[in-house]
C-alpha positions as CSV (number, residue, x, y, z in Angstrom):
1,M,94.5,129.3,84.0
2,A,92.3,126.2,84.0
3,K,89.1,128.2,84.6
4,Q,90.2,130.7,81.9
5,I,90.7,127.9,79.4
6,L,87.3,126.5,80.0
7,E,85.6,129.9,79.9
8,E,87.3,130.9,76.7
9,H,85.7,127.9,75.1
10,H,82.2,128.7,76.6
11,C,82.3,125.8,79.1
12,R,80.2,126.3,82.2
13,L,81.9,125.0,85.4
14,V,79.6,123.4,88.0
15,M,81.3,122.7,91.4
16,I,79.8,119.8,93.3
17,P,80.3,120.0,97.1
18,P,81.7,116.8,98.8
19,E,78.5,116.3,100.8
20,E,76.5,116.1,97.5
21,M,79.0,113.6,96.1
22,R,78.2,111.4,99.1
23,R,74.5,111.8,98.4
24,R,74.8,110.3,94.9
25,D,71.2,111.0,93.9
26,D,71.8,114.7,94.3
27,F,74.7,115.0,92.0
28,R,73.3,112.6,89.4
29,E,70.7,115.3,88.6
30,I,73.7,117.5,87.6
31,L,75.1,114.7,85.5
32,L,72.0,114.8,83.3
33,E,73.3,117.9,81.6
34,A,77.1,117.3,81.9
35,D,79.3,117.0,78.8
36,A,82.5,116.4,80.9
37,W,83.1,115.2,84.5
38,V,86.3,116.1,86.4
39,V,86.9,113.4,89.1
40,G,88.9,113.7,92.3
41,T,89.0,110.9,94.8
42,N,85.3,110.1,94.4
43,K,84.1,106.9,92.6
44,V,82.5,106.8,89.2
45,L,80.1,103.9,89.0
46,A,78.3,102.4,86.1
47,A,75.0,103.5,87.6
48,D,76.3,107.1,87.5
49,L,77.0,106.9,83.8
50,E,73.5,105.7,83.1
51,Q,72.3,109.1,84.4
52,A,74.7,111.0,82.1
53,P,73.3,110.8,78.5
54,K,75.4,113.7,77.3
55,L,78.7,112.8,78.9
56,K,81.6,112.6,76.5
57,V,84.7,112.6,78.8
58,I,85.7,111.8,82.3
59,V,89.0,113.3,83.4
60,K,90.8,112.3,86.6
61,H,92.3,115.3,88.4
62,G,95.5,113.3,89.0
63,T,96.8,109.9,87.9
64,G,95.1,106.9,89.5
65,I,91.9,105.8,87.7
66,D,91.1,102.8,89.9
67,S,88.0,104.7,91.3
68,I,86.6,105.0,87.7
69,D,84.6,102.2,86.1
70,V,86.6,102.5,82.8
71,E,84.9,99.5,81.2
72,A,81.5,100.9,81.8
73,A,82.6,104.2,80.4
74,A,84.0,102.5,77.3
75,R,80.7,100.7,76.7
76,R,78.9,104.0,76.6
77,G,81.5,105.6,74.3
78,I,82.8,107.9,77.0
79,I,86.5,108.8,76.9
80,V,88.5,108.4,80.2
81,A,91.6,110.5,80.6
82,N,94.0,111.6,83.4
83,A,96.9,113.9,84.1
84,P,99.8,111.6,84.9
85,G,102.9,113.0,86.7
86,T,101.5,116.4,87.5
87,N,101.5,115.8,91.2
88,A,104.5,113.5,91.4
89,S,106.8,116.1,93.0
90,A,104.2,117.0,95.6
91,V,103.5,113.4,96.6
92,A,107.3,112.7,96.8
93,D,107.7,115.8,99.1
94,L,104.9,114.6,101.4
95,T,106.4,111.1,101.6
96,I,109.7,112.5,102.8
97,G,107.8,114.8,105.2
98,L,105.8,111.9,106.7
99,M,108.9,109.8,107.0
100,I,110.6,112.5,109.1
101,A,107.5,113.3,111.1
102,A,107.0,109.7,112.0
103,A,110.6,109.0,112.9
104,R,111.0,112.1,115.0
105,Q,107.5,112.0,116.5
106,I,106.9,115.6,115.4
107,V,103.1,115.4,115.8
108,I,103.2,114.1,119.3
109,A,105.9,116.6,120.3
110,D,103.8,119.4,119.0
111,Q,100.7,118.2,120.9
112,R,102.6,117.8,124.2
113,T,104.4,121.1,123.9
114,R,101.0,122.9,123.4
115,Q,99.8,121.1,126.5
116,G,102.6,122.5,128.6
117,L,104.5,119.2,128.7
118,W,108.2,120.1,128.2
119,G,110.9,117.6,127.6
120,P,112.7,115.9,124.7
121,I,111.1,113.0,122.9
122,M,113.4,110.2,121.6
123,G,113.2,109.5,117.8
124,F,114.8,107.5,115.1
125,D,117.6,108.6,112.7
126,I,116.9,109.3,109.0
127,Y,120.4,110.1,107.9
128,G,122.4,107.0,106.8
129,T,119.5,104.6,107.3
130,T,118.0,102.2,104.7
131,L,115.0,103.2,102.6
132,G,112.9,100.7,100.7
133,I,110.9,102.1,97.8
134,V,108.2,99.8,96.5
135,G,107.3,101.1,93.1
136,L,109.7,103.2,91.0
137,G,107.4,105.2,88.9
138,Q,107.6,109.0,88.8
139,I,106.8,109.4,92.5
140,G,109.0,106.6,93.7
141,R,111.9,108.0,91.7
142,G,111.2,111.4,93.2
143,V,111.5,109.9,96.6
144,A,114.8,108.2,95.7
145,R,116.3,111.5,94.5
146,R,115.3,113.3,97.7
147,A,116.5,110.4,99.9
148,R,120.0,110.8,98.4
149,G,120.3,114.1,100.4
150,F,120.0,112.1,103.6
151,Q,122.7,109.7,102.4
152,M,120.3,106.8,102.7
153,N,120.9,103.3,101.5
154,I,118.2,103.0,98.9
155,L,116.6,99.7,97.9
156,G,114.1,99.7,95.0
157,Y,111.5,97.2,93.9
158,D,109.6,97.5,90.6
159,I,108.5,95.1,87.9
160,V,110.2,97.3,85.4
161,H,114.0,97.4,85.7
162,D,115.7,100.6,84.8
163,A,119.5,100.1,85.3
164,E,120.4,103.6,84.2
165,F,118.2,105.3,86.7
166,E,119.3,102.9,89.5
167,K,123.0,103.6,88.8
168,E,122.5,107.4,88.5
169,N,120.6,107.6,91.8
170,G,122.3,104.9,93.9
171,V,119.3,102.6,94.0
172,Q,120.0,99.0,94.7
173,P,117.5,96.6,93.0
174,A,115.8,94.4,95.6
175,S,112.9,92.0,96.0
176,L,109.9,93.0,98.1
177,E,110.9,90.4,100.7
178,E,114.4,91.9,100.9
179,I,113.1,95.4,101.4
180,L,110.7,94.3,104.1
181,A,113.4,92.5,106.0
182,T,116.1,95.1,105.9
183,A,114.6,98.6,105.4
184,D,114.2,101.1,108.2
185,F,111.6,102.9,106.1
186,V,109.3,101.2,103.6
187,T,107.3,103.5,101.3
188,L,104.7,102.4,98.8
189,H,104.2,103.9,95.4
190,L,102.2,101.5,93.3
191,P,98.9,101.7,91.4
192,L,96.0,99.7,92.7
193,T,95.5,96.5,90.7
194,E,94.3,93.1,91.5
195,S,97.9,92.0,92.0
196,T,98.7,94.9,94.3
197,R,95.5,94.9,96.4
198,Q,96.5,94.2,100.0
199,L,100.1,93.6,98.9
200,I,101.2,94.4,102.5
201,G,99.4,91.9,104.7
202,V,100.0,89.8,107.8
203,Q,103.0,87.9,106.4
204,E,104.7,91.0,104.8
205,L,104.3,93.1,108.0
206,A,105.8,90.2,110.0
207,R,109.0,90.4,107.9
208,M,109.5,94.1,108.9
209,K,112.0,95.1,111.6
210,T,110.6,96.2,115.0
211,T,112.3,99.6,114.4
212,A,110.9,100.0,110.9
213,F,108.2,102.5,109.6
214,L,105.7,102.0,106.8
215,I,104.7,105.0,104.7
216,N,101.8,104.9,102.3
217,T,100.9,107.9,100.1
218,S,99.7,105.7,97.2
219,R,96.4,103.8,97.7
220,G,94.9,102.6,100.9
221,E,93.9,99.2,99.5
222,L,97.6,98.3,99.1
223,V,97.6,97.6,102.8
224,D,95.6,95.2,105.0
225,E,94.6,97.8,107.6
226,A,93.5,95.3,110.2
227,A,96.8,93.5,110.1
228,L,98.6,96.9,110.2
229,Y,96.6,97.9,113.3
230,E,97.7,94.7,115.1
231,V,101.4,95.1,114.5
232,L,101.3,98.7,115.4
233,Q,99.2,98.1,118.5
234,Q,101.6,95.4,119.6
235,K,104.6,97.5,118.7
236,K,105.9,94.9,116.3
237,I,107.0,97.8,114.0
238,A,107.8,101.3,115.2
239,G,105.2,103.2,113.3
240,A,103.4,104.2,110.2
241,A,102.4,107.3,108.3
242,L,99.3,107.1,106.0
243,D,97.9,109.6,103.6
244,V,95.4,107.1,102.1
245,F,92.9,104.6,103.5
246,Q,90.7,101.7,102.3
247,M,87.7,103.8,103.2
248,E,87.9,107.6,102.9
249,P,87.3,109.4,105.1
250,P,88.4,106.8,107.6
251,L,86.0,107.8,110.3
252,D,85.7,104.4,112.0
253,S,89.3,103.2,111.5
254,A,91.0,101.8,114.5
255,L,94.2,103.2,113.2
256,L,93.1,106.6,114.3
257,K,93.3,105.6,117.9
258,L,97.1,104.8,117.8
259,E,99.8,107.2,118.7
260,N,102.4,105.6,116.5
261,V,100.4,106.4,113.4
262,I,100.4,109.7,111.6
263,V,97.4,110.3,109.4
264,T,96.7,112.9,106.7
265,P,93.6,113.4,104.5
266,H,94.8,112.1,101.1
267,M,96.5,115.4,100.5
268,G,99.7,114.2,98.7
269,G,99.1,116.0,95.5
270,Y,97.6,119.1,97.0
271,T,100.1,121.9,96.6
272,Y,99.3,125.1,94.8
273,G,101.8,124.3,92.1
274,S,100.7,120.7,91.4
275,M,97.0,121.6,91.5
276,A,97.5,124.4,89.0
277,L,99.4,122.2,86.6
278,T,96.9,119.3,87.0
279,S,94.0,121.6,86.5
280,E,95.5,123.0,83.3
281,I,96.0,119.5,81.8
282,V,92.4,118.6,82.8
283,A,91.0,121.8,81.2
284,R,92.9,121.3,78.0
285,T,91.8,117.7,77.8
286,I,88.1,118.7,78.2
287,V,88.4,121.3,75.5
288,N,90.2,118.9,73.2
289,V,87.5,116.3,73.5
290,L,84.6,118.7,73.2
291,T,86.1,120.2,70.0
292,G,86.8,116.9,68.4
293,K,90.5,116.6,69.2
294,P,92.2,113.7,71.0
295,P,92.7,114.0,74.7
296,L,96.1,114.6,76.1
297,Y,96.3,111.4,78.1
298,E,93.6,108.9,77.3
299,V,93.2,105.8,79.5
300,K,92.4,102.7,77.4
301,V,90.6,99.6,78.6
302,S,93.2,96.9,79.2
């Protein structure tokens, strides 16, 4: 559908392989002729925009725009837009999946069984335990709704208080400190801002129970990875499941050496359904801007 929308409006789609994205000089040659730029997890720097004289719009294929220099784009009169909420269900699904996989050691069990090592592996319960959700946006709310099926005691922290949602979904408002001290599972669903950068550091991890798990499908920079490595290596918390990292790919991360960490390649929003919906929103946004209409979801400089 997305490709069809673009082709119907005579847009030529140029795919840039990841290896070219890492060699920035290569893809900057493509930007010289670009009218629109669809951004995944890659960064958009001010220096890139200087090489894009025709660029009219940058569209994030997803929600978070922390990798885009929005101010630099605004200075050049380039519109920045995103596709909020289109991958919320997919990320919420993965969050629950990672929580179960970490608690029941599913990855290790799979590896040992393939190696011919047969025998049960002890895990932690999900049903009836306490879940702390840090950030009750669309994804955090989706996690809360799913957690109700496990009869979990749900604690929620957000700067915006929605009493109606909390009552309907059995979410008990709590401070971050309360969640860290009491939750069996702590899951992060916040945007990356200066106030949330390394929100979970040495002191916060020290508050968590030794039987607790940390789940992060939001942004890697929310967590002090060096501090997380130390508490996991010393078994001061039970484990973690991470779909995001400070540096991606995390080739040199010490976290990859630990058995009590499950890692995935920033794939939270990657389901066929969510990708199709996101791509359609992105395509319609591009067509709107290039034909003089407003974008569907413009991101303004704060």
